[in-house]
N, C-alpha and C positions, 0 to 999 in steps of 0.2 A: 973573468971575475963576475960573479953574480951580484945583483943589486942587493945591498943590505940596508934595510930601512933604518936601523939604529945609527947608521953613519950619516943619514940625511938630516940636515939642520935647516930649519926655516928661520931666516933672519928678519923677515917682516912680510906682512900681507895686508892688502886692502881690497875691500869689495868695491868694484868699479860701478856696476849697475846691478840692481836687483828689482826685477819686475815679475810678479806672479811666481811661477815655478822656475824661473830662469835667473841665473846669477853669473856674472863675469868677475873673476878675481885676478889680481896681479900679485905675485909674490917674489921674494928674493930668497933663493935657496943655495945651500953650499953642501957638497957631498964630500965627506971624509977630509974636512978642513981645506978643500980645494978652492978654486976661484968661485966667487959668488956668481950666480946666473939668474936671469929673469925667467919666471914661469907665468904664462898667461893661460888661464883655464876657464872653460864654461862648465857650469854645474847645473843640473836639473834636480828639483825637489821631487822625490818619489812619494807617491801617496801610500804605497804599501808599507814601506819601512820607515817613513817619516825622516829620511836622511837626504843629504845632498850627494848626488852621484856624478862623477865626471862624464862629460860628453865631448864629442869632436868639436873643436872651437869653430871651425868653418869661417864664414864671413862675419865681419863685424859691422854693425850700424855705425854711422858717423858719431852718434852719441857714445857708443861703447868705445870707439877708437879714441875719441877725445879724453874719455875717462882713463883709458889705459895709459896714454901719454902723460897725463897729470899724475896718476898714481906712480908711474915709474920715476918721474922726476922727484916726487915727494919722498919716495922710499930711498932714492939715491942720496938726496940731501940728508935724510936722517942717518944713513950709513956713514956719510962723510962728516957727521957731527954738526950739521947746520940746522937740523930741524928738531 
């Protein structure tokens, strides 16, 4: 079965760190009404197209990691109706 973007649902997203042309985001996504899953992404701002493009996540700084943990907890609370 091929990936169908129309079945992909973003339930929430937070920007964890944004410095210059680098951004780390955490999101909760669900595909085809399945189980929600956490997505952690690094994005780079491109000068040519003025858009944010995905890049390999690689290693996280401690600041990025702390932000990811906080964002995951916040998103989870909001999904559980606590936030």
